[in-house]
C-alpha atoms as one frame of an Amber mdcrd trajectory, in Angstrom:
protein
  12.540 -20.694   5.878  14.000 -18.157   7.289  11.402 -14.701   7.913  12.736
 -11.402   8.838  11.288  -8.251   9.804  12.723  -4.806   9.612  14.470  -2.872
   7.214  17.579  -3.534   5.038  19.897  -0.626   5.188  22.995  -1.287   3.115
  21.520  -2.799   0.569  19.027  -1.154  -2.438  16.617  -3.751  -4.105  17.605
  -5.435  -7.690  14.187  -5.138  -8.925  10.210  -4.969  -8.003   8.506  -8.442
  -8.855   5.005 -10.674  -7.477   5.187 -13.416  -5.455   2.293 -15.701  -4.386
   1.526 -16.068  -0.670  -0.861 -18.471   1.266  -1.956 -18.215   5.052  -0.621
 -20.533   7.050  -1.739 -21.087  10.942   1.560 -21.278  12.739   3.807 -18.686
  10.502   1.056 -16.398   9.269   1.241 -15.853   5.768   4.262 -17.158   3.455
   5.402 -17.977   0.437   4.053 -20.304  -1.630   6.650 -22.028  -3.913  10.455
 -21.848  -3.913  13.387 -22.685  -6.848  13.752 -25.478  -5.382  14.693 -27.552
  -1.985  16.948 -24.851  -0.875  16.158 -22.060  -3.051  14.587 -18.224  -2.519
  11.003 -18.016  -2.799   9.611 -17.968  -6.326   9.173 -14.422  -8.049   7.372
 -13.421 -11.025   8.042 -10.626 -13.255   4.792  -9.118 -13.882   1.457  -9.584
 -11.894  -0.348 -11.397 -14.859   2.517 -13.928 -14.988   1.691 -14.815 -11.164
  -1.985 -14.535 -11.785  -1.750 -17.418 -14.303   0.553 -19.420 -11.504  -2.549
 -19.570  -9.437  -4.903 -20.233 -12.096  -2.999 -23.101 -13.666  -2.113 -24.507
 -10.191  -6.108 -24.518  -9.393  -6.832 -25.948 -12.943  -4.633 -29.177 -11.978
  -6.429 -29.383  -8.601  -9.810 -29.002 -10.192  -8.891 -31.885 -12.624  -7.915
 -34.055  -9.874 -10.892 -33.785  -8.639 -12.736 -34.901 -11.597 -10.652 -37.650
 -11.680 -11.418 -38.580  -7.805  -8.169 -38.095  -6.414  -9.042 -35.167  -4.427
 -11.938 -33.916  -2.536 -14.084 -31.435  -4.449 -13.811 -28.465  -1.558  -9.983
 -28.611  -1.524 -10.285 -28.454  -5.519 -12.153 -25.523  -5.660 -10.976 -23.069
  -2.220  -8.495 -20.779  -3.196  -6.368 -19.754  -0.596  -3.152 -18.243  -2.962
  -3.026 -14.670  -3.140  -0.443 -12.289  -4.636   1.657  -9.748  -3.435   4.170
  -6.938  -4.960   7.752  -7.923  -3.555  10.944  -6.468  -3.696  13.891  -8.461
  -4.791  16.975  -8.698  -3.132  20.736  -9.404  -4.089  20.293 -12.973  -2.709
  16.948 -13.730  -3.672  15.519 -13.072  -0.923  12.194 -10.832  -1.221  10.695
  -8.523   0.988   6.796  -6.747   1.163   5.847  -3.531   1.821   4.858  -4.276
   5.352   8.324  -4.838   6.036   8.530  -9.165   6.185  11.196 -10.760   4.203
  11.531 -14.361   3.276  14.950 -15.938   2.200  16.222 -18.906   1.387  14.048
 -21.952   2.500  16.331 -24.460   5.386
């Protein structure tokens, strides 16, 4: 996964969207999901769509706890959060603070 910091001067974003992020120890906050193994970060057209994706994911975790496939703390801890992002022609995204994320490598 590439992460770039800085301003893009030659292109303009093609649309605004939302992406779901998670904190990591080594890389800081990064997108949770990507389109396929080598695609760009997954984006959602609305805040509600991104919120529903987070809720659906955590319902799966709770079901796994109820089926004794996962521990309680792991099932209920919500660390994912969403941010508004700009989507660029190549599918990469940038956040309001200037961080950019492109295809996963």
